Backbone atoms as SQL, in Angstrom:
CREATE TABLE atoms (id INTEGER PRIMARY KEY, chain TEXT, resi INTEGER, resn TEXT, atom TEXT, x REAL, y REAL, z REAL);
INSERT INTO atoms VALUES
  (1, 'A', 1, 'MET', 'N', 7.015, -16.085, 5.880),
  (2, 'A', 1, 'MET', 'CA', 7.311, -14.944, 5.042),
  (3, 'A', 1, 'MET', 'C', 6.138, -14.721, 4.086),
  (4, 'A', 2, 'VAL', 'N', 5.765, -13.471, 3.914),
  (5, 'A', 2, 'VAL', 'CA', 4.669, -13.150, 3.006),
  (6, 'A', 2, 'VAL', 'C', 5.179, -13.096, 1.568),
  (7, 'A', 3, 'THR', 'N', 4.279, -13.280, 0.638),
  (8, 'A', 3, 'THR', 'CA', 4.621, -13.289, -0.785),
  (9, 'A', 3, 'THR', 'C', 3.856, -12.186, -1.512),
  (10, 'A', 4, 'ILE', 'N', 4.227, -11.972, -2.744),
  (11, 'A', 4, 'ILE', 'CA', 3.492, -11.005, -3.565),
  (12, 'A', 4, 'ILE', 'C', 2.042, -11.443, -3.707),
  (13, 'A', 5, 'ALA', 'N', 1.809, -12.722, -3.895),
  (14, 'A', 5, 'ALA', 'CA', 0.432, -13.230, -4.012),
  (15, 'A', 5, 'ALA', 'C', -0.359, -12.951, -2.730),
  (16, 'A', 6, 'ASP', 'N', 0.273, -13.106, -1.566),
  (17, 'A', 6, 'ASP', 'CA', -0.393, -12.791, -0.293),
  (18, 'A', 6, 'ASP', 'C', -0.804, -11.321, -0.255),
  (19, 'A', 7, 'PHE', 'N', 0.123, -10.452, -0.663),
  (20, 'A', 7, 'PHE', 'CA', -0.187, -9.020, -0.667),
  (21, 'A', 7, 'PHE', 'C', -1.319, -8.710, -1.631),
  (22, 'A', 8, 'LEU', 'N', -1.259, -9.262, -2.832),
  (23, 'A', 8, 'LEU', 'CA', -2.294, -8.975, -3.822),
  (24, 'A', 8, 'LEU', 'C', -3.668, -9.411, -3.328),
  (25, 'A', 9, 'GLU', 'N', -3.721, -10.531, -2.640),
  (26, 'A', 9, 'GLU', 'CA', -4.995, -10.981, -2.078),
  (27, 'A', 9, 'GLU', 'C', -5.464, -10.011, -0.991),
  (28, 'A', 10, 'TYR', 'N', -4.558, -9.618, -0.094),
  (29, 'A', 10, 'TYR', 'CA', -4.911, -8.666, 0.962),
  (30, 'A', 10, 'TYR', 'C', -5.369, -7.334, 0.351),
  (31, 'A', 11, 'ASP', 'N', -4.625, -6.848, -0.635),
  (32, 'A', 11, 'ASP', 'CA', -4.954, -5.573, -1.277),
  (33, 'A', 11, 'ASP', 'C', -6.303, -5.663, -1.983),
  (34, 'A', 12, 'PHE', 'N', -6.562, -6.794, -2.614),
  (35, 'A', 12, 'PHE', 'CA', -7.841, -7.016, -3.284),
  (36, 'A', 12, 'PHE', 'C', -8.996, -6.964, -2.284),
  (37, 'A', 13, 'ASP', 'N', -8.801, -7.594, -1.134),
  (38, 'A', 13, 'ASP', 'CA', -9.844, -7.669, -0.111),
  (39, 'A', 13, 'ASP', 'C', -9.985, -6.396, 0.716),
  (40, 'A', 14, 'ASN', 'N', -8.988, -5.503, 0.655),
  (41, 'A', 14, 'ASN', 'CA', -8.973, -4.311, 1.510),
  (42, 'A', 14, 'ASN', 'C', -8.653, -3.046, 0.718),
  (43, 'A', 15, 'PRO', 'N', -9.460, -2.707, -0.277),
  (44, 'A', 15, 'PRO', 'CA', -9.157, -1.524, -1.095),
  (45, 'A', 15, 'PRO', 'C', -9.173, -0.226, -0.282),
  (46, 'A', 16, 'HIS', 'N', -9.893, -0.213, 0.820),
  (47, 'A', 16, 'HIS', 'CA', -9.946, 0.980, 1.667),
  (48, 'A', 16, 'HIS', 'C', -8.584, 1.301, 2.280),
  (49, 'A', 17, 'ILE', 'N', -7.747, 0.290, 2.487),
  (50, 'A', 17, 'ILE', 'CA', -6.398, 0.532, 3.027),
  (51, 'A', 17, 'ILE', 'C', -5.561, 1.259, 1.974),
  (52, 'A', 18, 'TRP', 'N', -5.598, 0.785, 0.736),
  (53, 'A', 18, 'TRP', 'CA', -4.869, 1.480, -0.327),
  (54, 'A', 18, 'TRP', 'C', -5.383, 2.907, -0.503),
  (55, 'A', 19, 'ASP', 'N', -6.684, 3.093, -0.452),
  (56, 'A', 19, 'ASP', 'CA', -7.244, 4.440, -0.612),
  (57, 'A', 19, 'ASP', 'C', -6.653, 5.408, 0.408),
  (58, 'A', 20, 'LYS', 'N', -6.581, 4.990, 1.649),
  (59, 'A', 20, 'LYS', 'CA', -6.019, 5.849, 2.701),
  (60, 'A', 20, 'LYS', 'C', -4.507, 5.968, 2.553),
  (61, 'A', 21, 'PHE', 'N', -3.835, 4.875, 2.195),
  (62, 'A', 21, 'PHE', 'CA', -2.388, 4.941, 1.997),
  (63, 'A', 21, 'PHE', 'C', -2.074, 5.980, 0.926),
  (64, 'A', 22, 'GLU', 'N', -2.768, 5.875, -0.176),
  (65, 'A', 22, 'GLU', 'CA', -2.553, 6.803, -1.291),
  (66, 'A', 22, 'GLU', 'C', -2.825, 8.246, -0.856),
  (67, 'A', 23, 'GLU', 'N', -3.932, 8.470, -0.185),
  (68, 'A', 23, 'GLU', 'CA', -4.285, 9.819, 0.282),
  (69, 'A', 23, 'GLU', 'C', -3.200, 10.400, 1.193),
  (70, 'A', 24, 'PHE', 'N', -2.803, 9.637, 2.196),
  (71, 'A', 24, 'PHE', 'CA', -1.836, 10.142, 3.171),
  (72, 'A', 24, 'PHE', 'C', -0.434, 10.255, 2.577),
  (73, 'A', 25, 'ALA', 'N', -0.045, 9.324, 1.710),
  (74, 'A', 25, 'ALA', 'CA', 1.278, 9.387, 1.084),
  (75, 'A', 25, 'ALA', 'C', 1.373, 10.580, 0.136),
  (76, 'A', 26, 'LEU', 'N', 0.321, 10.850, -0.620),
  (77, 'A', 26, 'LEU', 'CA', 0.330, 12.010, -1.511),
  (78, 'A', 26, 'LEU', 'C', 0.394, 13.313, -0.721),
  (79, 'A', 27, 'LEU', 'N', -0.303, 13.355, 0.387),
  (80, 'A', 27, 'LEU', 'CA', -0.231, 14.538, 1.253),
  (81, 'A', 27, 'LEU', 'C', 1.197, 14.740, 1.754),
  (82, 'A', 28, 'ALA', 'N', 1.811, 13.682, 2.227),
  (83, 'A', 28, 'ALA', 'CA', 3.195, 13.766, 2.710),
  (84, 'A', 28, 'ALA', 'C', 4.141, 14.157, 1.568),
  (85, 'A', 29, 'ALA', 'N', 3.925, 13.591, 0.387),
  (86, 'A', 29, 'ALA', 'CA', 4.795, 13.877, -0.753),
  (87, 'A', 29, 'ALA', 'C', 4.667, 15.326, -1.213),
  (88, 'A', 30, 'SER', 'N', 3.543, 15.936, -0.933),
  (89, 'A', 30, 'SER', 'CA', 3.367, 17.347, -1.305),
  (90, 'A', 30, 'SER', 'C', 4.165, 18.274, -0.389),
  (91, 'A', 31, 'ARG', 'N', 4.652, 17.733, 0.733),
  (92, 'A', 31, 'ARG', 'CA', 5.355, 18.557, 1.716),
  (93, 'A', 31, 'ARG', 'C', 6.775, 18.109, 2.012),
  (94, 'A', 32, 'ARG', 'N', 7.112, 16.885, 1.635),
  (95, 'A', 32, 'ARG', 'CA', 8.424, 16.321, 1.969),
  (96, 'A', 32, 'ARG', 'C', 9.036, 15.637, 0.751),
  (97, 'A', 33, 'LYS', 'N', 10.364, 15.584, 0.733),
  (98, 'A', 33, 'LYS', 'CA', 11.086, 14.888, -0.330),
  (99, 'A', 33, 'LYS', 'C', 11.136, 13.382, -0.054),
  (100, 'A', 34, 'HIS', 'N', 11.261, 13.011, 1.213),
  (101, 'A', 34, 'HIS', 'CA', 11.296, 11.614, 1.649),
  (102, 'A', 34, 'HIS', 'C', 10.413, 11.486, 2.887),
  (103, 'A', 35, 'PHE', 'N', 9.920, 10.281, 3.087),
  (104, 'A', 35, 'PHE', 'CA', 9.082, 10.045, 4.263),
  (105, 'A', 35, 'PHE', 'C', 9.135, 8.563, 4.593),
  (106, 'A', 36, 'GLY', 'N', 8.736, 8.223, 5.789),
  (107, 'A', 36, 'GLY', 'CA', 8.735, 6.832, 6.210),
  (108, 'A', 36, 'GLY', 'C', 7.394, 6.162, 5.972),
  (109, 'A', 37, 'VAL', 'N', 7.451, 5.002, 5.338),
  (110, 'A', 37, 'VAL', 'CA', 6.223, 4.251, 5.071),
  (111, 'A', 37, 'VAL', 'C', 5.533, 3.877, 6.383),
  (112, 'A', 38, 'GLY', 'N', 6.315, 3.652, 7.435),
  (113, 'A', 38, 'GLY', 'CA', 5.734, 3.319, 8.733),
  (114, 'A', 38, 'GLY', 'C', 4.842, 4.427, 9.266),
  (115, 'A', 39, 'ALA', 'N', 5.230, 5.671, 9.033),
  (116, 'A', 39, 'ALA', 'CA', 4.413, 6.800, 9.488),
  (117, 'A', 39, 'ALA', 'C', 3.067, 6.828, 8.771),
  (118, 'A', 40, 'VAL', 'N', 3.082, 6.501, 7.483),
  (119, 'A', 40, 'VAL', 'CA', 1.831, 6.460, 6.724),
  (120, 'A', 40, 'VAL', 'C', 0.940, 5.335, 7.249),
  (121, 'A', 41, 'MET', 'N', 1.526, 4.180, 7.508),
  (122, 'A', 41, 'MET', 'CA', 0.731, 3.059, 8.033),
  (123, 'A', 41, 'MET', 'C', 0.164, 3.384, 9.415),
  (124, 'A', 42, 'GLU', 'N', 0.957, 4.044, 10.249),
  (125, 'A', 42, 'GLU', 'CA', 0.448, 4.428, 11.573),
  (126, 'A', 42, 'GLU', 'C', -0.650, 5.482, 11.446),
  (127, 'A', 43, 'ARG', 'N', -0.542, 6.352, 10.454),
  (128, 'A', 43, 'ARG', 'CA', -1.591, 7.350, 10.206),
  (129, 'A', 43, 'ARG', 'C', -2.878, 6.644, 9.793),
  (130, 'A', 44, 'ILE', 'N', -2.783, 5.583, 9.016),
  (131, 'A', 44, 'ILE', 'CA', -3.970, 4.806, 8.644),
  (132, 'A', 44, 'ILE', 'C', -4.590, 4.197, 9.898),
  (133, 'A', 45, 'ARG', 'N', -3.747, 3.653, 10.774),
  (134, 'A', 45, 'ARG', 'CA', -4.264, 3.096, 12.036),
  (135, 'A', 45, 'ARG', 'C', -4.986, 4.167, 12.840),
  (136, 'A', 46, 'TRP', 'N', -4.372, 5.342, 12.945),
  (137, 'A', 46, 'TRP', 'CA', -4.991, 6.448, 13.689),
  (138, 'A', 46, 'TRP', 'C', -6.348, 6.788, 13.070),
  (139, 'A', 47, 'TYR', 'N', -6.351, 6.941, 11.750),
  (140, 'A', 47, 'TYR', 'CA', -7.592, 7.284, 11.070),
  (141, 'A', 47, 'TYR', 'C', -8.684, 6.252, 11.354),
  (142, 'A', 48, 'THR', 'N', -8.357, 4.983, 11.137),
  (143, 'A', 48, 'THR', 'CA', -9.388, 3.959, 11.238),
  (144, 'A', 48, 'THR', 'C', -9.845, 3.751, 12.680),
  (145, 'A', 49, 'GLU', 'N', -8.906, 3.738, 13.612),
  (146, 'A', 49, 'GLU', 'CA', -9.266, 3.425, 14.995),
  (147, 'A', 49, 'GLU', 'C', -9.780, 4.629, 15.779),
  (148, 'A', 50, 'ILE', 'N', -9.277, 5.831, 15.498),
  (149, 'A', 50, 'ILE', 'CA', -9.648, 7.011, 16.274),
  (150, 'A', 50, 'ILE', 'C', -10.648, 7.884, 15.532),
  (151, 'A', 51, 'GLU', 'N', -10.301, 8.313, 14.328),
  (152, 'A', 51, 'GLU', 'CA', -11.178, 9.220, 13.599),
  (153, 'A', 51, 'GLU', 'C', -12.442, 8.534, 13.097),
  (154, 'A', 52, 'ALA', 'N', -12.296, 7.380, 12.488),
  (155, 'A', 52, 'ALA', 'CA', -13.457, 6.674, 11.938),
  (156, 'A', 52, 'ALA', 'C', -14.106, 5.753, 12.969),
  (157, 'A', 53, 'ASN', 'N', -13.436, 5.574, 14.123),
  (158, 'A', 53, 'ASN', 'CA', -13.938, 4.738, 15.208),
  (159, 'A', 53, 'ASN', 'C', -14.310, 3.335, 14.721),
  (160, 'A', 54, 'ARG', 'N', -13.405, 2.752, 13.922),
  (161, 'A', 54, 'ARG', 'CA', -13.633, 1.423, 13.377),
  (162, 'A', 54, 'ARG', 'C', -12.588, 0.483, 13.937),
  (163, 'A', 55, 'ASP', 'N', -13.007, -0.672, 14.334),
  (164, 'A', 55, 'ASP', 'CA', -12.033, -1.664, 14.795),
  (165, 'A', 55, 'ASP', 'C', -12.010, -2.891, 13.883),
  (166, 'A', 56, 'ASP', 'N', -12.685, -2.793, 12.738),
  (167, 'A', 56, 'ASP', 'CA', -12.710, -3.919, 11.811),
  (168, 'A', 56, 'ASP', 'C', -11.637, -3.798, 10.729),
  (169, 'A', 57, 'TYR', 'N', -10.850, -2.726, 10.737),
  (170, 'A', 57, 'TYR', 'CA', -9.737, -2.564, 9.804),
  (171, 'A', 57, 'TYR', 'C', -8.517, -3.174, 10.449),
  (172, 'A', 58, 'LYS', 'N', -7.830, -4.019, 9.734),
  (173, 'A', 58, 'LYS', 'CA', -6.594, -4.607, 10.225),
  (174, 'A', 58, 'LYS', 'C', -5.461, -4.181, 9.297),
  (175, 'A', 59, 'VAL', 'N', -4.486, -3.487, 9.868),
  (176, 'A', 59, 'VAL', 'CA', -3.356, -3.002, 9.096),
  (177, 'A', 59, 'VAL', 'C', -2.111, -3.703, 9.621),
  (178, 'A', 60, 'ASN', 'N', -1.622, -4.657, 8.859),
  (179, 'A', 60, 'ASN', 'CA', -0.480, -5.453, 9.272),
  (180, 'A', 60, 'ASN', 'C', 0.813, -4.830, 8.739),
  (181, 'A', 61, 'ASN', 'N', 1.828, -4.754, 9.571),
  (182, 'A', 61, 'ASN', 'CA', 3.112, -4.193, 9.150),
  (183, 'A', 61, 'ASN', 'C', 3.765, -4.976, 8.022),
  (184, 'A', 62, 'ASN', 'N', 3.366, -6.219, 7.809),
  (185, 'A', 62, 'ASN', 'CA', 3.938, -7.020, 6.718),
  (186, 'A', 62, 'ASN', 'C', 3.733, -6.381, 5.351),
  (187, 'A', 63, 'TRP', 'N', 2.743, -5.514, 5.232),
  (188, 'A', 63, 'TRP', 'CA', 2.395, -4.953, 3.928),
  (189, 'A', 63, 'TRP', 'C', 3.103, -3.635, 3.627),
  (190, 'A', 64, 'ARG', 'N', 3.866, -3.098, 4.555),
  (191, 'A', 64, 'ARG', 'CA', 4.516, -1.798, 4.358),
  (192, 'A', 64, 'ARG', 'C', 5.337, -1.745, 3.074),
  (193, 'A', 65, 'ALA', 'N', 6.223, -2.695, 2.894),
  (194, 'A', 65, 'ALA', 'CA', 7.108, -2.686, 1.717),
  (195, 'A', 65, 'ALA', 'C', 6.299, -2.774, 0.426),
  (196, 'A', 66, 'PHE', 'N', 5.225, -3.527, 0.450),
  (197, 'A', 66, 'PHE', 'CA', 4.404, -3.686, -0.748),
  (198, 'A', 66, 'PHE', 'C', 3.678, -2.392, -1.096),
  (199, 'A', 67, 'TYR', 'N', 3.106, -1.739, -0.087),
  (200, 'A', 67, 'TYR', 'CA', 2.426, -0.469, -0.353),
  (201, 'A', 67, 'TYR', 'C', 3.407, 0.594, -0.821),
  (202, 'A', 68, 'ALA', 'N', 4.618, 0.599, -0.280),
  (203, 'A', 68, 'ALA', 'CA', 5.633, 1.561, -0.739),
  (204, 'A', 68, 'ALA', 'C', 5.952, 1.323, -2.213),
  (205, 'A', 69, 'ARG', 'N', 6.086, 0.059, -2.616),
  (206, 'A', 69, 'ARG', 'CA', 6.376, -0.251, -4.022),
  (207, 'A', 69, 'ARG', 'C', 5.189, 0.083, -4.917),
  (208, 'A', 70, 'LYS', 'N', 3.990, -0.230, -4.463),
  (209, 'A', 70, 'LYS', 'CA', 2.798, 0.079, -5.254),
  (210, 'A', 70, 'LYS', 'C', 2.699, 1.588, -5.483),
  (211, 'A', 71, 'PHE', 'N', 2.989, 2.368, -4.452),
  (212, 'A', 71, 'PHE', 'CA', 2.954, 3.822, -4.571),
  (213, 'A', 71, 'PHE', 'C', 3.974, 4.294, -5.613),
  (214, 'A', 72, 'ALA', 'N', 5.184, 3.749, -5.567),
  (215, 'A', 72, 'ALA', 'CA', 6.226, 4.138, -6.517),
  (216, 'A', 72, 'ALA', 'C', 5.861, 3.726, -7.946),
  (217, 'A', 73, 'LEU', 'N', 5.182, 2.594, -8.089),
  (218, 'A', 73, 'LEU', 'CA', 4.750, 2.162, -9.420),
  (219, 'A', 73, 'LEU', 'C', 3.681, 3.095, -9.978),
  (220, 'A', 74, 'LYS', 'N', 2.724, 3.449, -9.148),
  (221, 'A', 74, 'LYS', 'CA', 1.628, 4.306, -9.610),
  (222, 'A', 74, 'LYS', 'C', 2.079, 5.744, -9.810),
  (223, 'A', 75, 'TYR', 'N', 2.994, 6.182, -8.963),
  (224, 'A', 75, 'TYR', 'CA', 3.460, 7.569, -9.017),
  (225, 'A', 75, 'TYR', 'C', 4.970, 7.600, -9.243),
  (226, 'A', 76, 'PRO', 'N', 5.416, 7.333, -10.458),
  (227, 'A', 76, 'PRO', 'CA', 6.860, 7.294, -10.710),
  (228, 'A', 76, 'PRO', 'C', 7.558, 8.614, -10.412),
  (229, 'A', 77, 'GLU', 'N', 6.818, 9.705, -10.438),
  (230, 'A', 77, 'GLU', 'CA', 7.405, 11.001, -10.082),
  (231, 'A', 77, 'GLU', 'C', 7.804, 11.055, -8.605),
  (232, 'A', 78, 'HIS', 'N', 7.286, 10.107, -7.814),
  (233, 'A', 78, 'HIS', 'CA', 7.631, 10.027, -6.392),
  (234, 'A', 78, 'HIS', 'C', 8.506, 8.801, -6.083),
  (235, 'A', 79, 'ALA', 'N', 9.113, 8.224, -7.117),
  (236, 'A', 79, 'ALA', 'CA', 10.028, 7.097, -6.880),
  (237, 'A', 79, 'ALA', 'C', 11.132, 7.574, -5.942),
  (238, 'A', 80, 'GLY', 'N', 11.421, 6.813, -4.924),
  (239, 'A', 80, 'GLY', 'CA', 12.427, 7.199, -3.944),
  (240, 'A', 80, 'GLY', 'C', 11.862, 7.967, -2.765),
  (241, 'A', 81, 'PHE', 'N', 10.577, 8.297, -2.818),
  (242, 'A', 81, 'PHE', 'CA', 9.946, 9.000, -1.695),
  (243, 'A', 81, 'PHE', 'C', 10.039, 8.145, -0.434),
  (244, 'A', 82, 'PHE', 'N', 9.723, 6.875, -0.583),
  (245, 'A', 82, 'PHE', 'CA', 9.937, 5.908, 0.492),
  (246, 'A', 82, 'PHE', 'C', 11.262, 5.214, 0.196),
  (247, 'A', 83, 'ARG', 'N', 12.199, 5.306, 1.094),
  (248, 'A', 83, 'ARG', 'CA', 13.484, 4.614, 0.913),
  (249, 'A', 83, 'ARG', 'C', 13.279, 3.159, 1.293),
  (250, 'A', 84, 'CYS', 'N', 13.546, 2.299, 0.354),
  (251, 'A', 84, 'CYS', 'CA', 13.214, 0.890, 0.520),
  (252, 'A', 84, 'CYS', 'C', 14.460, 0.018, 0.587),
  (253, 'A', 85, 'ARG', 'N', 14.429, -0.907, 1.509),
  (254, 'A', 85, 'ARG', 'CA', 15.464, -1.936, 1.566),
  (255, 'A', 85, 'ARG', 'C', 15.064, -3.068, 0.629),
  (256, 'A', 86, 'GLU', 'N', 16.023, -3.921, 0.326),
  (257, 'A', 86, 'GLU', 'CA', 15.739, -5.080, -0.513),
  (258, 'A', 86, 'GLU', 'C', 14.643, -5.913, 0.149),
  (259, 'A', 87, 'SER', 'N', 13.711, -6.375, -0.654),
  (260, 'A', 87, 'SER', 'CA', 12.543, -7.068, -0.123),
  (261, 'A', 87, 'SER', 'C', 11.931, -7.960, -1.182),
  (262, 'A', 88, 'VAL', 'N', 11.157, -8.936, -0.745),
  (263, 'A', 88, 'VAL', 'CA', 10.381, -9.754, -1.677),
  (264, 'A', 88, 'VAL', 'C', 9.412, -8.862, -2.453),
  (265, 'A', 89, 'ALA', 'N', 9.044, -7.717, -1.888),
  (266, 'A', 89, 'ALA', 'CA', 8.142, -6.781, -2.548),
  (267, 'A', 89, 'ALA', 'C', 8.763, -6.152, -3.789),
  (268, 'A', 90, 'ASP', 'N', 10.082, -6.272, -3.940),
  (269, 'A', 90, 'ASP', 'CA', 10.747, -5.721, -5.118),
  (270, 'A', 90, 'ASP', 'C', 10.225, -6.350, -6.402),
  (271, 'A', 91, 'GLY', 'N', 9.636, -7.520, -6.316),
  (272, 'A', 91, 'GLY', 'CA', 9.094, -8.199, -7.488),
  (273, 'A', 91, 'GLY', 'C', 7.733, -7.699, -7.929),
  (274, 'A', 92, 'LEU', 'N', 7.134, -6.809, -7.159),
  (275, 'A', 92, 'LEU', 'CA', 5.840, -6.242, -7.519),
  (276, 'A', 92, 'LEU', 'C', 5.984, -5.438, -8.805),
  (277, 'A', 93, 'SER', 'N', 5.028, -5.560, -9.710),
  (278, 'A', 93, 'SER', 'CA', 5.128, -4.821, -10.968),
  (279, 'A', 93, 'SER', 'C', 3.771, -4.269, -11.380),
  (280, 'A', 94, 'CYS', 'N', 3.800, -3.362, -12.328),
  (281, 'A', 94, 'CYS', 'CA', 2.559, -2.761, -12.828),
  (282, 'A', 94, 'CYS', 'C', 1.597, -3.813, -13.352),
  (283, 'A', 95, 'SER', 'N', 2.120, -4.902, -13.882),
  (284, 'A', 95, 'SER', 'CA', 1.256, -5.947, -14.431),
  (285, 'A', 95, 'SER', 'C', 0.468, -6.687, -13.350),
  (286, 'A', 96, 'ASP', 'N', 0.788, -6.453, -12.080),
  (287, 'A', 96, 'ASP', 'CA', 0.031, -7.055, -10.987),
  (288, 'A', 96, 'ASP', 'C', -1.274, -6.307, -10.711),
  (289, 'A', 97, 'PHE', 'N', -1.476, -5.181, -11.420),
  (290, 'A', 97, 'PHE', 'CA', -2.632, -4.326, -11.151),
  (291, 'A', 97, 'PHE', 'C', -3.387, -4.020, -12.424),
  (292, 'A', 98, 'THR', 'N', -4.684, -3.739, -12.265),
  (293, 'A', 98, 'THR', 'CA', -5.513, -3.317, -13.385),
  (294, 'A', 98, 'THR', 'C', -5.245, -1.838, -13.653),
  (295, 'A', 99, 'ALA', 'N', -5.889, -1.288, -14.661),
  (296, 'A', 99, 'ALA', 'CA', -5.703, 0.124, -15.008),
  (297, 'A', 99, 'ALA', 'C', -6.119, 1.057, -13.872),
  (298, 'A', 100, 'ASP', 'N', -7.054, 0.619, -13.021),
  (299, 'A', 100, 'ASP', 'CA', -7.462, 1.464, -11.892),
  (300, 'A', 100, 'ASP', 'C', -6.757, 1.070, -10.587),
  (301, 'A', 101, 'TRP', 'N', -5.649, 0.334, -10.726),
  (302, 'A', 101, 'TRP', 'CA', -4.761, -0.033, -9.621),
  (303, 'A', 101, 'TRP', 'C', -5.376, -0.989, -8.620),
  (304, 'A', 102, 'ARG', 'N', -6.349, -1.764, -9.075),
  (305, 'A', 102, 'ARG', 'CA', -6.861, -2.872, -8.274),
  (306, 'A', 102, 'ARG', 'C', -6.001, -4.089, -8.599),
  (307, 'A', 103, 'PRO', 'N', -5.726, -4.929, -7.628),
  (308, 'A', 103, 'PRO', 'CA', -4.922, -6.112, -7.911),
  (309, 'A', 103, 'PRO', 'C', -5.599, -7.044, -8.908),
  (310, 'A', 104, 'VAL', 'N', -4.822, -7.599, -9.779),
  (311, 'A', 104, 'VAL', 'CA', -5.309, -8.632, -10.678),
  (312, 'A', 104, 'VAL', 'C', -5.356, -9.896, -9.842),
  (313, 'A', 105, 'TYR', 'N', -6.517, -10.373, -9.583),
  (314, 'A', 105, 'TYR', 'CA', -6.623, -11.557, -8.738),
  (315, 'A', 105, 'TYR', 'C', -6.714, -12.775, -9.623),
  (316, 'A', 106, 'PHE', 'N', -5.666, -13.553, -9.600),
  (317, 'A', 106, 'PHE', 'CA', -5.543, -14.645, -10.550),
  (318, 'A', 106, 'PHE', 'C', -5.758, -16.015, -9.919),
  (319, 'A', 107, 'ALA', 'N', -5.823, -16.097, -8.602),
  (320, 'A', 107, 'ALA', 'CA', -5.857, -17.399, -7.943),
  (321, 'A', 107, 'ALA', 'C', -7.208, -18.099, -8.101),
  (322, 'A', 108, 'SER', 'N', -8.302, -17.405, -7.893),
  (323, 'A', 108, 'SER', 'CA', -9.595, -18.100, -7.943),
  (324, 'A', 108, 'SER', 'C', -10.640, -17.320, -8.740),
  (325, 'A', 109, 'GLY', 'N', -10.222, -16.300, -9.447),
  (326, 'A', 109, 'GLY', 'CA', -11.147, -15.564, -10.302),
  (327, 'A', 109, 'GLY', 'C', -12.188, -14.766, -9.540),
  (328, 'A', 110, 'ARG', 'N', -11.888, -14.362, -8.335),
  (329, 'A', 110, 'ARG', 'CA', -12.845, -13.587, -7.538),
  (330, 'A', 110, 'ARG', 'C', -13.059, -12.222, -8.148),
  (331, 'A', 111, 'GLU', 'N', -14.205, -11.647, -7.930),
  (332, 'A', 111, 'GLU', 'CA', -14.513, -10.254, -8.272),
  (333, 'A', 111, 'GLU', 'C', -15.955, -9.993, -7.997);
């Protein structure tokens, strides 16, 4: 089972995934009241593998719940946009991120 610390490390190491998640989720939110986080993740896969022709991006489904929560934290006006089931990701909080929404990496002081 993945943990919040696992997600924060992945998010720290892969800011380009959050950038695309945010872009595609905001686009969807401008047109829909609710949407599936899985569709956004698959759109990221499409973008990276087909449009950008990159195979070095790895988008694991384990992070879906975490990205949905991060989106709701950053954009409270879109809370409920992704309908979320109970998850370990529920423990994610604003204090896990810096002012520019980068993960606070506390394990080894990387930056």
